[in-house]
C-alpha positions in Angstrom: -163.5 106.7 85.8 -166.5 104.9 84.1 -166.5 101.2 84.0 -165.6 101.0 80.4 -162.6 103.2 81.3 -161.5 100.8 84.2 -161.8 97.9 81.8 -159.5 99.4 79.4 -157.1 101.2 81.9 -156.5 97.6 83.3 -156.2 95.7 80.1 -152.8 93.9 79.8 -152.8 93.7 83.7 -152.9 90.5 85.5 -155.6 89.8 87.9 -154.8 89.7 91.4 -155.3 85.6 91.2 -153.2 85.3 88.4 -150.4 87.7 90.2 -150.6 85.3 93.3 -150.2 82.0 91.4 -147.5 83.4 89.4 -145.9 84.7 92.6 -146.3 81.6 94.6 -144.9 79.4 91.6 -141.8 81.6 91.8 -141.5 81.6 95.5 -142.3 78.2 96.3 -139.6 76.9 93.4 -137.1 79.5 95.0 -137.5 79.0 98.7 -139.0 75.3 98.8 -142.4 74.6 100.7 -141.2 74.7 104.2 -139.6 77.9 104.2 -142.1 79.9 102.3 -144.6 82.1 104.0 -148.2 83.5 102.7 -146.4 86.9 103.8 -143.6 86.2 101.2 -146.1 85.3 98.6 -148.1 88.1 99.0 -145.1 90.6 98.9 -143.9 88.9 95.5 -147.7 89.3 94.3 -147.7 92.9 95.3 -150.9 92.3 97.0 -151.9 92.3 101.0 -152.0 89.3 102.9 -155.4 89.7 103.5 -156.2 89.6 99.6 -154.1 86.5 99.4 -156.1 84.7 101.7 -159.5 85.9 99.9 -158.0 83.6 97.2 -156.7 80.9 99.2 -157.3 79.9 102.6 -154.1 78.0 103.3 -150.5 77.7 102.0 -151.1 73.9 101.4 -154.3 74.9 98.9 -152.4 77.3 97.4 -149.3 75.2 96.9 -151.8 72.3 95.4 -153.5 74.9 92.9 -150.0 76.1 91.8 -148.5 72.6 91.4 -151.7 71.3 89.6 -152.1 74.2 87.1 -148.4 74.1 86.4 -148.2 70.5 85.7 -151.2 70.4 83.7 -149.7 73.4 81.5 -146.6 71.3 81.1 -148.2 68.3 80.2 -150.2 70.1 77.5 -147.1 71.4 76.1 -145.5 68.1 75.9 -148.2 66.6 73.8 -148.2 69.5 71.7 -144.2 69.0 71.2 -145.0 65.5 70.4 -147.5 65.9 67.9 -145.5 68.8 66.2 -142.3 66.9 66.0 -143.8 63.6 64.6 -145.5 65.4 61.9 -143.7 64.4 58.8 -141.3 62.4 60.8 -140.2 59.5 58.7 -138.1 56.4 59.8 -138.2 54.8 63.3 -135.2 56.3 64.4 -136.5 60.0 63.4 -139.9 59.3 65.4 -138.2 58.3 68.6 -135.9 61.6 68.1 -138.9 63.7 67.7 -140.3 62.1 71.0 -136.8 62.8 72.9 -136.7 66.1 71.6 -140.0 66.8 73.4 -139.0 65.2 76.3 -136.0 67.6 76.7 -137.7 70.5 75.2 -140.8 70.7 78.0 -138.1 70.4 80.6 -136.0 73.2 79.4 -138.9 75.2 78.4 -140.6 75.4 81.9 -138.0 76.0 84.3 -140.4 77.5 87.1 -142.1 74.4 87.2 -139.3 72.0 87.3 -137.9 74.1 90.2 -141.3 72.9 92.1 -140.7 69.5 91.3 -137.1 69.8 92.7 -138.5 71.0 96.1 -141.2 67.9 95.9 -138.2 65.7 95.8 -136.3 67.3 98.6 -139.4 67.8 100.9 -141.6 65.1 100.1 -142.3 64.4 103.6 -144.4 67.6 104.0 -147.0 66.8 101.6 -150.3 64.7 101.9 -150.3 61.8 99.6 -153.7 63.0 97.9 -151.7 66.2 96.7 -148.9 64.3 95.6 -151.5 61.9 93.6 -153.1 64.7 92.1 -149.8 66.3 90.9 -148.9 62.9 89.4 -152.1 62.5 87.6 -152.1 66.0 86.0 -148.4 66.0 84.9 -146.1 63.1 85.2 -148.3 60.2 84.6 -149.9 62.3 81.5 -146.7 62.4 79.9 -145.5 59.3 81.0 -149.0 57.7 79.0 -148.5 59.9 75.9 -144.8 58.3 75.6 -146.2 54.8 76.3 -148.9 55.4 73.6 -146.6 56.5 71.0 -144.1 53.6 71.3 -147.1 51.0 71.6 -148.0 52.3 68.0 -144.6 51.4 66.9 -144.7 48.0 68.6 -148.1 47.5 66.6 -146.1 48.4 63.4 -143.8 45.7 64.2 -140.9 48.5 64.5 -140.2 47.6 68.3 -140.3 44.7 70.1 -143.3 44.1 72.5 -142.9 44.8 76.0 -144.4 46.8 78.6 -145.3 50.4 77.1 -145.0 52.1 80.4 -141.8 50.7 81.2 -140.4 51.4 77.7 -141.8 55.0 78.0 -139.6 55.3 81.4 -136.4 53.7 79.6 -136.8 56.0 76.7 -137.4 59.3 79.1 -134.3 58.2 80.9 -132.0 57.8 78.5 -133.1 61.2 76.3 -133.0 63.3 79.1 -130.5 62.2 81.7 -127.7 64.3 80.5 -129.7 67.5 80.2 -131.3 66.9 83.8 -127.7 66.8 85.0 -125.9 69.4 82.7 -128.9 71.8 83.5 -127.0 72.4 87.2 -124.0 73.7 85.5 -124.8 75.3 82.4 -127.3 75.4 79.5 -126.6 72.8 76.9 -126.0 74.2 73.1 -128.4 73.0 70.5 -125.8 70.9 68.9 -125.0 68.9 72.6 -129.2 68.5 72.7 -129.1 66.9 69.4 -126.4 64.4 70.0 -127.7 63.6 73.5 -131.0 62.8 72.3 -129.5 60.8 69.2 -127.3 58.8 71.4 -129.9 58.2 73.9 -132.5 56.8 71.0 -129.7 54.7 69.8 -129.5 53.2 73.3 -133.1 52.6 73.4 -133.0 50.9 69.8 -130.3 48.7 71.2 -133.0 47.1 73.6 -136.2 47.3 71.8 -135.8 47.5 68.2 -137.1 44.2 66.3 -134.3 42.4 64.5 -134.5 42.3 60.8 
């Protein structure tokens, strides 16, 4: 088979590197870090263990790569969701609901990533501090900073009272997402339930932060 034919035949198939990363994300999220073995990831990726080690020298290196790549992807999506939601949004409550929808959507749309996050919460002692710091910088802190930036803009416009924007971001995130986080364990929420949850969370946020007329 010619080189051109090989490229055509392989078109649409993931590279071994991508297959390994995809498999590792699934296995780490399902089994946790401590119980996952490189052999299990190789089987999931349909590659040999030798091939796996050609791409990643250790389980920790692979987990770190998967986690940071996944966190970056999720944070990028969140920023896109916010920008799209705020486009054309009018009024303070509508803008906050748009941010709330982005917070909920990026959690619901990337279950594989948040399965990893659950494993980190459960097995934090297994991970070196630099790995956790890199993950925070790639994902959670980027999301928090984007929410804080959007809220600070509303403060600057006189719509919200002045306060620590990072703390405001944490409060809005908690109020807008806590029900979806808890309910996801039992069953998926309906669109109507999500809308009500976000709207009520935003109203609770406004109770504490809206400027008095």
